Structure formats: structure tokens, C-alpha cells
TIGU-954524 format. One line per 4 residues: their letters; for each residue x, y negated, z of C-alpha. Coordinates in steps of 0.001 Angstrom, whole numbers, plus 500000, padded with zeros to 6 digits. Example, Ala and Ser with C-alpha at 12.3 -4.5 7.8 and 13.67 -1.06 7.14 Angstrom:
BEGIN
as	512300/504500/507800 ~ 513670/501060/507140
END
This chain:
BEGIN
mkki	904867/693706/852921 ~ 908197/693450/854757 ~ 907164/690114/856271 ~ 903949/691671/857610
lncv	905890/694560/859144 ~ 908297/692173/860853 ~ 905390/690150/862270 ~ 903796/693327/863612
lvfs	907069/694328/865253 ~ 907563/690899/866836 ~ 904031/691069/868183 ~ 904634/694627/869433
lqil	907731/693478/871320 ~ 905725/690649/872858 ~ 902941/693021/873914 ~ 905317/695426/875639
edwd	907167/692553/877314 ~ 904182/690495/878466 ~ 901119/692682/878801 ~ 900365/695052/881621
agvw	901308/698624/880711 ~ 897812/699709/881718 ~ 896448/697743/878765 ~ 898808/698843/875995
grql	899236/702253/877590 ~ 895825/703245/876267 ~ 897283/703156/872747 ~ 900478/705147/873208
eave	900055/707080/869975 ~ 900041/703777/868071 ~ 903070/702517/870000 ~ 904973/705716/869230
aair	903944/705662/865568 ~ 905184/702071/865252 ~ 908511/702948/866886 ~ 908978/705982/864658
aaaq	908123/704113/861449 ~ 910317/701126/862284 ~ 913271/703339/863286 ~ 913163/704984/859846
dsga	912890/701725/857888 ~ 915602/700666/855461 ~ 915956/697222/857041 ~ 918503/696787/859816
dtrq	916370/694133/861531 ~ 913399/696494/861551 ~ 915458/699316/863043 ~ 916793/696902/865669
aarg	913229/695944/866582 ~ 912392/699645/866955 ~ 915241/700026/869451 ~ 913972/696999/871370
imal	910439/698357/871501 ~ 911791/701745/872580 ~ 913783/700143/875393 ~ 910675/698352/876676
yhaa	908606/701521/876350 ~ 911220/703492/878265 ~ 911415/700867/881001 ~ 907645/700886/881486
mper	906970/704617/881062 ~ 910234/706587/881262 ~ 908688/710073/881390 ~ 906374/709464/878433
aaaf	909170/707791/876445 ~ 911481/710747/877127 ~ 908768/713152/875946 ~ 908360/711069/872776
lkrl	912109/711187/872123 ~ 912135/714936/872606 ~ 909571/715355/869821 ~ 911804/713511/867322
dggl	914593/715012/865242 ~ 918122/714667/866625 ~ 919183/711823/864344 ~ 916209/709696/865246
qdkl	916684/710535/868922 ~ 920259/709259/868701 ~ 919228/706038/866983 ~ 916494/705246/869490
sagl	918475/706372/872529 ~ 921500/704225/871705 ~ 920384/701278/873808 ~ 918905/703289/876648
ggaa	921987/704854/878200 ~ 922895/708521/878414 ~ 920161/709507/880873 ~ 917397/708486/878495
kaps	918313/710834/875663 ~ 916104/713861/875453 ~ 918054/717025/876211 ~ 918636/719433/873345
e	916992/722818/873494
END
């Protein structure tokens, strides 16, 4: 199962890097679900892939990515925001 997950994450990274955002942007709920699941995985490589996908998501759609981060708990926000710089972290309420 872990090998399948890693393949899905590699493919997800490739999609966000290479495809037009207008194509994958129609499936944002799936993108966000994949990021959330991978960020909570026990494997360090899987969590690293989640941060990479999040960085690509943020670069392509910063407002939507910030809204996604804001919906997450603080710990997950911190993990996913780590590679984005201080401006990308969702503000606390």
C-alpha cells in the first residue's frame, strides 16, 4: 500500500508541476485531500511530498492554498507552511 501511495504522490507532484492549473484546478478538493492525508502520514518521505505538493499548489493558487491552510489545525498548518515562507501561513484567529 505504501508503494501505491508514493506513486500517487509522485504523479501528483508531476501534475502540479507540468499541467495547466486550469486542468487540475477543477479537482481542488482531491488535491487538498491528498495533501492533508500525505501530511499526516507516518512516513517522512510522504510528508516531504505533501510539502512539495503544497508549495506547488501555493505557487499556482496562493489565495485558495491559504484558505486551505486556514481550515487545518495549527500543527498541520505549521508542517505544510514550513517551506512556503512566513507570508504563506494562515493567520490565527
